[in-house]
C-alpha positions, 0 to 999 in steps of 0.5 A: 713642565718646561718653561714657556717661551719668554715671548709667549709670557710677554704676550700674556702680560700684554694681553692684560693691558686692556683689562687694567682699570687705571682711570686716575693715572692712565698707567696700565700694567699687565703681568704674567707669573709663571710657577715652577710647575709651569702654570701661568697666572695673569693679572692687571692693575686695578686703581682706586680713588684712594690710591693706597687701595690700588692693586698692582698687576704683579700682586694680582697675579701672585694672589691668583697663583696662591689662591690656585695653590701655587707658591714657587715661582720661576718668572714674573713678566710685566708689560706697560705702554711706556717706551722703557721697561719699568721695574716692579714697585717696592710693595710688589717686590716684597710680595714676590720675595715672600715666595723666594728671591730667585724669581726672574723679573722681566719687564717690557716697554714699547721699545725696551726690555729688561731682566733682573733677579728679584734679589737684585731689585730687593737685596734686603727683604722684610722677613719675619720668622714663621709663627710656631705651627705655621709652615712657610712655602716649601721650595722643594715640594712645589705643593701647597703647604698649609699656612697655619695650623692649630686651635687658634686658627678656627673659623670666625663662625666658630668664635662667635 
């Protein structure tokens, strides 16, 4: 599937701004994540009074995409109500990098937009080797690959 026009992805990210839950900072963020297959997943930030539990818009979109079976991303578009474009936070950079550092990042403020490749924003990612029996995202297939296998991964009900 062909990529969506960038302005359409920006509109989808902006449409998430009113849905953001940001009663503490007032800093609302919307995101639209485009998979390589052309599917788009949106997200917004959800704050918590225990700040460390806050979920950023970018990570919300990634979680939604992965839950729907997508692990290969073309572009991440974020929108804020600030004048200038804002780069994703370090945690969001690392989460997106889990699925590849060639993802384009586009940020839109009210009067400015910016574009980066993720590898420019996080040139040195934290990276662990996959466990034996597990399979990392397969960049060539675009399909959902089981994250783990083997008897040690039995459901909790079976462990009781």
